[in-house]
C-alpha positions in Angstrom: 3.6 15.7 -12.1 0.0 16.8 -11.5 -0.3 20.6 -11.8 -2.1 22.6 -9.1 -3.6 19.3 -7.8 -4.9 21.0 -4.6 -7.5 22.7 -6.8 -9.3 19.3 -7.1 -10.9 20.1 -3.7 -13.1 22.7 -5.4 -14.5 19.9 -7.7 -15.0 17.4 -4.9 -16.4 19.4 -2.0 -20.0 19.0 -2.9 -19.7 15.5 -4.6 -21.1 12.4 -2.8 -20.1 10.1 -5.6 -17.5 8.2 -3.6 -18.7 8.8 -0.1 -20.0 5.2 0.3 -16.6 3.6 -0.3 -14.6 5.8 2.1 -13.2 3.4 4.8 -12.6 6.1 7.4 -16.0 7.6 6.9 -17.6 4.3 7.3 -15.8 3.2 10.5 -16.1 6.6 12.2 -19.5 7.6 10.9 -18.4 11.2 10.9 -19.4 13.3 7.8 -16.3 15.5 8.2 -14.2 12.4 7.7 -15.4 11.6 4.2 -14.0 12.7 0.8 -16.3 15.6 0.4 -15.7 16.6 4.0 -11.9 16.8 3.5 -12.4 18.6 0.2 -14.7 21.1 1.9 -12.2 21.5 4.7 -9.3 22.4 2.3 -11.5 24.5 0.1 -12.8 26.6 3.0 -9.3 27.4 4.2 -8.2 28.3 0.7 -11.1 30.7 0.3 -10.2 32.4 3.6 -13.4 31.2 5.3 -11.6 28.9 7.8 -8.1 28.5 9.2 -5.7 25.7 10.0 -5.9 25.0 13.7 -5.5 22.0 16.0 -9.0 20.7 15.1 -8.9 21.2 11.3 -5.4 19.9 11.0 -6.3 16.8 13.0 -9.2 16.1 10.7 -7.0 16.6 7.6 -4.7 13.9 8.9 -7.4 11.4 9.4 -7.7 10.7 5.6 -6.3 7.2 4.8 -4.9 8.2 1.4 -6.2 4.8 0.2 -7.4 5.7 -3.3 -10.9 4.5 -3.0 -12.4 7.9 -3.7 -10.5 8.4 -6.9 -11.3 4.8 -8.0 -15.0 5.4 -7.6 -15.0 8.9 -9.3 -16.4 8.9 -12.8 -14.0 11.8 -13.5 -11.0 10.1 -11.7 -10.5 13.3 -9.7 -7.2 12.9 -7.8 -8.5 13.9 -4.4 -6.0 11.9 -2.4 -3.2 13.8 -4.3 -5.0 17.0 -3.5 -5.2 16.2 0.2 -1.5 15.2 0.2 -0.7 18.6 -1.3 -2.8 20.3 1.3 -0.9 18.5 4.0 2.4 19.7 2.4 1.1 23.3 2.7 0.2 22.7 6.4 3.6 21.0 7.1 5.5 23.8 5.4 3.8 26.3 7.7 4.8 24.3 10.8 1.2 23.5 11.6 1.1 19.7 11.0 0.7 17.1 13.7 3.9 16.8 15.9 4.1 13.1 14.9 4.6 14.2 11.3 7.7 16.1 12.0 9.0 13.3 14.3 8.5 10.8 11.5 10.2 13.1 9.1 13.3 13.2 11.2 13.3 9.4 11.5 12.9 9.0 7.8 15.7 11.4 7.0 18.1 9.5 9.4 17.1 5.9 8.9 15.1 5.9 5.6 12.4 3.8 7.3 10.0 4.3 10.3 10.5 0.9 11.9 14.1 0.4 13.0 17.2 2.4 13.6 18.9 0.6 10.7 20.1 2.1 7.4 19.1 0.3 4.2 21.3 -2.5 2.9 23.3 -1.4 -0.1 22.3 -3.1 -3.4 25.0 -5.3 -4.9 25.6 -6.7 -8.4 23.8 -6.3 -11.7 21.3 -8.3 -13.6 18.3 -8.3 -15.9 15.8 -8.2 -13.0 15.7 -6.1 -9.9 13.4 -6.8 -6.9 12.3 -3.9 -4.6 12.3 -5.1 -1.0 11.4 -1.9 0.9 11.2 -1.3 4.6 8.0 -3.2 5.4 9.3 -6.6 4.3 12.8 -5.9 5.8 11.6 -4.9 9.2 8.1 -6.4 9.6 8.2 -9.7 7.8 11.6 -10.8 6.5 10.5 -14.3 5.8 8.2 -13.0 3.1 11.4 -12.1 1.1 12.8 -15.6 1.5 9.5 -17.1 0.2 9.3 -14.7 -2.7 12.9 -15.4 -3.7 12.2 -19.1 -3.6 9.2 -18.7 -5.9 11.1 -16.4 -8.3 14.0 -18.8 -8.3 11.7 -21.6 -9.3 10.9 -19.8 -12.6 14.6 -18.9 -13.2 14.7 -15.4 -11.8 17.5 -14.4 -9.4 17.0 -10.7 -8.9 19.2 -7.9 -7.7 17.8 -6.7 -4.4 17.3 -2.9 -4.2 15.8 -0.6 -1.6 16.3 -3.2 1.1 15.1 -1.5 4.2 14.1 1.8 2.5 10.7 3.4 2.4 9.2 3.6 -1.1 8.4 7.2 -0.4 4.6 6.8 0.0 4.6 7.5 3.7 6.3 10.9 3.7 4.4 11.8 0.5 1.1 11.1 2.2 2.1 13.0 5.3 2.9 16.1 3.4 6.7 15.7 3.3 7.4 15.6 -0.5 11.0 16.6 -0.2 11.8 13.5 2.0 9.7 11.3 -0.3 11.7 12.5 -3.3 15.0 11.8 -1.6 14.0 8.3 -0.8 12.7 7.7 -4.3 15.8 9.1 -5.9 18.0 6.8 -3.8 16.1 3.7 -4.9 15.9 4.8 -8.5 19.7 5.3 -8.5 20.1 1.7 -7.2 17.7 0.5 -9.9 19.7 2.3 -12.6 23.0 1.0 -11.3 21.7 -2.6 -11.4 21.2 -2.5 -15.1 17.8 -4.2 -14.7 15.2 -4.0 -17.4 12.4 -5.3 -15.2 11.5 -4.1 -11.7 9.6 -6.7 -9.7 7.5 -5.5 -6.7 5.8 -7.7 -4.1 2.8 -5.6 -3.1 0.2 -3.3 -4.6 1.5 -0.4 -2.5 5.0 -0.7 -4.1 3.4 -0.9 -7.6 1.4 2.2 -6.9 4.5 4.0 -5.6 6.7 3.2 -8.6 4.0 3.3 -11.2 1.8 6.2 -10.3 2.9 8.2 -7.2 6.4 9.0 -8.3 5.1 10.5 -11.5 2.0 12.3 -10.2 3.3 13.5 -6.8 7.1 13.7 -7.2 7.7 14.3 -10.9 9.9 11.2 -11.1 10.0 8.2 -13.5 11.5 4.8 -13.8 14.7 4.7 -15.9 14.0 4.4 -19.7 13.3 0.8 -20.8 12.4 -0.6 -17.3 9.2 -2.6 -17.0 7.3 -2.6 -13.7 6.1 -6.1 -12.8 3.6 -7.2 -10.2 5.0 -10.4 -8.7 1.7 -12.1 -8.0 0.3 -11.5 -11.4 3.6 -12.7 -13.0 3.6 -15.9 -10.8 0.0 -16.6 -11.8 1.0 -16.4 -15.5 4.0 -18.6 -14.9 1.9 -21.2 -13.1 -0.7 -21.3 -15.9 2.2 -21.7 -18.4 3.4 -24.7 -16.5 6.6 -23.0 -15.4 5.7 -22.8 -11.7 4.6 -26.1 -10.3 2.6 -26.2 -7.1 1.3 -29.0 -5.0 -2.2 -29.0 -3.6 -2.7 -28.5 0.1 -5.0 -30.5 2.3 -5.4 -27.7 4.8 -9.1 -27.5 5.7 -9.0 -24.0 6.9 -11.8 -21.8 5.5 -9.5 -19.1 4.1 -10.5 -15.7 2.9 -8.3 -13.7 0.6 -7.8 -10.1 1.7 -6.9 -7.6 -1.1 -4.0 -5.7 0.4 -3.8 -2.0 1.0 -3.6 0.0 -2.3 -5.1 -2.8 -4.3 -7.7 -0.4 -5.7 -4.9 1.6 -7.3 -3.5 -1.3 -9.4 -5.6 -2.3 -12.4 -5.7 -6.0 -13.4 -4.5 -7.5 -10.2 -7.7 -9.0 -8.9 -7.5 -12.5 -10.6 -3.9 -13.3 -10.1 -3.8 -14.2 -6.3 -7.1 -15.9 -6.5 -6.0 -18.2 -9.3 -2.9 -19.1 -7.4 -4.9 -19.8 -4.2 -7.4 -21.9 -6.1 -4.5 -24.0 -7.5 -3.2 -24.9 -4.0 -6.2 -24.8 -1.6 -8.9 -27.5 -1.6 -11.5 -24.9 -2.5 -11.6 -21.3 -3.8 -10.9 -18.7 -1.0 -13.9 -17.0 0.5 -14.5 -13.4 -0.7 -14.9 -10.3 1.5 -17.6 -7.8 0.8 -14.9 -5.0 0.6 -12.8 -6.5 -2.2 -11.4 -5.7 -5.7 -12.2 -2.1 -6.7 -13.8 -1.4 -3.3 -11.2 -3.1 -1.2 -10.5 -1.5 2.1 -7.0 -0.9 3.5 -5.5 -2.0 6.8 -3.9 0.3 9.3 -0.7 1.3 7.6 -2.3 3.4 5.0 -1.7 7.2 5.0 0.6 6.9 8.0 -2.4 6.4 10.3 -0.5 3.8 12.4 1.8 6.6 13.5 -0.5 9.7 13.4 -4.0 8.3 14.2 -3.5 4.8 15.7 -7.2 4.4 16.8 -8.4 4.8 13.2 -5.6 2.6 12.0 -6.7 -0.2 14.3 -10.3 0.4 13.3 -9.5 -0.1 9.6 -7.7 -3.4 10.4 -10.5 -4.6 12.6 -13.0 -3.9 9.9 -11.1 -6.1 7.5 -11.0 -8.9 9.9 -14.7 -8.5 10.8 -15.5 -8.7 7.1 -13.6 -12.0 6.9 -15.3 -13.4 9.9 -18.7 -12.4 8.6 -17.9 -14.2 5.3 -17.5 -17.4 7.3 -13.7 -17.6 7.2 -11.4 -18.8 10.0 -8.2 -17.6 8.3 -7.1 -14.7 6.1 -4.4 -14.7 3.4 -2.7 -11.7 1.8 0.7 -10.8 0.3 1.6 -7.3 1.8 4.0 -7.4 4.7 2.3 -4.4 6.4 -1.2 -5.8 5.9 -0.1 -9.1 7.4 1.6 -7.3 10.3 -1.5 -5.3 11.2 -3.9 -8.2 10.8 -1.8 -10.4 13.0 -2.0 -7.8 15.8 -5.8 -8.1 16.0 -6.6 -11.5 14.5 -7.0 -13.3 17.9 -10.0 -11.2 18.7 -11.8 -12.7 15.7 -10.4 -16.3 16.0 -8.7 -16.0 12.7 -5.5 -17.4 11.4 -3.2 -15.2 9.3 -1.1 -16.5 6.5 1.2 -14.9 3.9 0.5 -15.7 0.3 4.1 -16.0 -0.7 5.0 -18.2 2.2 2.0 -20.5 1.5 2.9 -20.8 -2.2 6.6 -21.4 -1.4 5.6 -24.3 0.9 3.6 -25.9 -1.9 6.4 -25.7 -4.6 7.0 -29.0 -6.3 10.6 -30.0 -5.6 
């Protein structure tokens, strides 16, 4: 777990190294809502030169916790973790946004923010576990069906864990580390009970949670001997090895691939989805300007959909506008939450929205 991570704000408050890739700063055009602005906000309060009040707390909760600032820092300063730690201080003092405490109660009762349904208990044991999470379960259940079909095609029939449970990122980002820890511990207990040696995740957000966030923010680790596997990268490898056979599609849609939220936090994932799409589409997908290491998130990041819905919508609209400007008339990605948010706004940009797993599953060779 990172020690005294809130102190990173002292190193970041006068740095403009990452300012140009901050999605919230770019859509709001407000200097306060940039990495060095948030760092300055926290540092001033810690020095006794400012206080947490309605205005400063509101600004603190407008950070997207997307990871772009850390990715573009030559020192890899963990500013998102520092901001999450500052939010935890604010929340502990009872000064956080009312929506934060409301979400905390919902997460404690239902373990997800989307439906009044408890997670489905994991059953059975096996060599491979698949984390389902709350976004797939409640926002796009057909994504799970498609992913299971693809994994089954390469001989994997995983134990489903965390089905309907938050991966813990949301409460961690909101400054509720205790709730985040409870959710993570519950999922890790299911993983351990499954006996699996590989944990497959379906989105960059889940990979970040299990591979980085648990360690850095919560002091938790995967059970010994468990390998974390990015499903898209794995499927790309299986396709190239001849184990995953896909038909070509005649769909003439000009598709653009959208790197899902948290992609910047996962090294080595850029090529996998693009290789798979090039294998099934008539031509390579169009590329957005904000892609790969500078990819922007959609509206679910940092809990903004619940705490700052106007900014959440602005982030999603910026992704769709990027695709439209690239000449696309459709967008493809694999994250359930990213798909959900893009579908809400796609009509305004005359764009189709498709799930990567569903598209690939439809092209499987019988």
